[in-house]
N, C-alpha and C positions, 0 to 999 in steps of 0.2 A: 541587440542583446547578444552577449557573448555565447559561443557554443564551441564544443570540442568534439570532433568525430572520433569514434573508437569502434569497438567490436559490437555487433548486434547479433542476437540469437532470436529464434522464433519458436513458438509453441502452438500446437494445433489443439482444437477442442473437439470432443466427440459429441455426436448428436444424442439427445435424450430419447430413449425408447418410449414408445407409446404406453400410456397407462390406462387402466380401465376406470380409474376414478374420475368422475366429471369435474372439470375445472373451468374457471372463467378467467380470462386474462385481460389486463389493462396495461396501458403504457405509462403508468404513474412512476415517478422516481422518488427515491427516499431522501434526496437532498444531501446524502452523505457520500462515502467513498465510492469510486467507480471500479474498485478492485473486486475480485471474486469474493462472495457470490453475487454481488450487485451487478457485475458485468454479465454473468450468466443470466440473471433475471432480465436484463435488458435484451438479451438475445431471444430468450424463450417467451418473454412477456411476463409481467409480474402476475403471479398466479394466486388465486384464492379458492378455497374449497367451496363448492356449492352443497350446502347441507340439505339432506332430504327433508321433505315437509313432514317431519315427525316430531312429536312432543317428547320423545324418549331421549333425555339428555345423555343417558349412558350409551345409546347407539351412536349419537353424534361424537362423543368422546372416543368411542371405539373406532369410528371411522377416521378421526384425526390421528389416532395412534397408528392405524394401518398406513395412512399416507406418510407419516413420519418414518415408519419402518421402510417403506418403499423408497423414500428419499435417501435414507441412510444407506440402504443397499446399493442404490445407484452411485452414490458418492464414493463408497468404498471400492466398488468394482471399476469405476472410471479413474480413480486416483492413481497417480504415479509420481514418484520423486524425480525431479529433473537432475540430470547429470551435473549441471552447474552447481547445484546445491550440495551434492554429494562430494564434490571436490573441495568444498570449503570456501570461506571468504577470500577474495584476492588481496594483494597488497599488505600482507601481514596483519590484517584486521582480525580481531577475535569477536566472535558472535556471542551475544547474551540475549537469550529469549526464554521467558517464563511462560509455559503453557497456561492458557486461560486469560491471558492479557491481550490487549489490542496493539501492543508496541514491542519493538525489539531494538537492540543497540549493537553497534559495531565500534570497537575501540582499538586504539593502538597508540604507541609512543613514537614520536619523531624527534630524535635528539632529546631536548629537555621539554618538549611540548607534549601535551596530552590531547589526543583527538578523539572525539566521540561523535558518532553519526547516529541520530535518532530518527526512527521511522515509526509512523503511527498509521494503522489501518484506517482509523476513523478520521484522519486529517487529510485524506486524499481528495483531489479535485472531483467534482461531480460533472459528468459529461451527459448532457441532455441532447441526444441525437435521435433523429427520426428513423423509421424502419429502413428507409433506403440507404441512409448513411451507415447503419449498422450492417446491412448486407454487404456494402462496399468494404467496410472494415474487415468483415470475416473473410472476404475474398483476397485481401492483401495480407498474406501471412507474415511478411517481413515487417509490417507496421505494428508497433506496440504502443499502448497508451502509456504516457509518462507517469512517474511516481514522484511525489514530493518528499523531501527529507531535509533535516536540519543538521548542519555540521558545526560543532563547537570546538574551538582551538584555544587551549589555555596553557599558561606557563607557571604552574604553581611552585615549581622548584626555584623560581626566581623571586618568590614572595609577592608575585603579582596577583591581585584579586580580580583581574579583568579577564574577559573571555571574548574572542571574536566569533560572531555568529553569522553563518552563511545559510540562507534559505535557498535550497537548490531544487532542481527538477531534472530528471533524466528518463529517456525512453529506451536506454541501452545503446543508443547510437550517438546521442548528443548529451552534453552536460550543460545546463543552463543555470546561471545564478540569478535569482530574483531580487535578493537584497543582501547587504552585508552591514553589520553593525558591531560596535564594541560596547560591551555591557559589563556591569558589576556582577560578580559571581554570587554575592550575598543576596542580591535582588531586593534589598530593603529600601524601597522608594515610597513607602506608605504615606509618609508625611512630608515628602519633597516633590518638587515638580519633576515630571519625567525627563530623563536625559535625552539629549539630541542624539539620534541614531544614524545620522548621515542622510545624504540625498537618495532619491530613487536610483537604483542601480543603473537603469537604462539611460539616466541623464548624465552618467559619468562619461568622460572622454573614452573613445573606443580603445585607446592604448591602455588606459587604466583598467578598463573592464577585462581586457585580455591578460593583463598582469595579475589580476586576482584569480582568473582561471588557471594561469600557470602556477600560481602559489598553491592552489588546491591540488593540481595535478602532481606536483612534486611530492605531495604528501599522500598520494595514492587515491585521492578523491577524484575520480574521472568517470568517463562514460562506461568503462568496463565494470567499475564498482556499481554504477547505476543499474547496469543490466543484472548484476547479482541481486541488488536490492529489489528490483522489479520482480524477478522470478521468485525470490524468497518470500516477498510480500504476498504474492498470489498463493504460494504453497501454504503459508501460515494461515491465510484467510480461509482456505479450504479445510484445513485441519480444525481450526476454531469453529467453523460452520458445522463440521461433523460432530464435534463435541457438544455444540449448542443443540443440535437435533437430538442427540442422545439424552441430554438433560431434559428437554421438552418431553420426549417419549416417556422417560421414567416418571416424571412428575404427573403427566396427564393420565398415564396408565395405572396409577396407584388406585 
């Protein structure tokens, strides 16, 4: 599989302070993204509140609101915006991110081409690691979990209704292509057989694989962009998590 070495950054995590609220932890996974806060849950253990043996539903709700407030306080105090995000997207990409959604876009023009990079929090790989592996991961600050994203390259000014789609992965140090296909932009295949999307990328000749990597790199899709995506994805996940906690607190506290 082709890869491209570039710049890598690292970020450290702070330990959660002890809480007076009794909690029980299990190692279950959600089957979804391994980004924050799921990554933090993997470190701390997936936690659930142990409700007091009381028939007073209002007391239970009040306890839940108190825990939500404690979590919000912790998140706000431990949150900081990474310098890489403050400097903006690399390679002349423009960021489009609507708060409250699980995805964001990076777009740019390259000659007559339109390039759109799509990133989805809920479409990230799920890492099922045991406790020892997680401890080893935390000790290796330079190691970062990769993120998945999709790159669409179109030539609409040429009257072409096709788009080349790359499914990529990057940990900020390498760029890996998982697949490449050429598809119709209208996507109307409801009553027709699905189009052939090409062979598995790893089955391509090594020279052809590298040529595709070079094609993306020329357009600014490289490991450095992958690092920006990785850091921004974690930042967005934390902010969306804070907002989710706030909505839960407000609803349950009514």
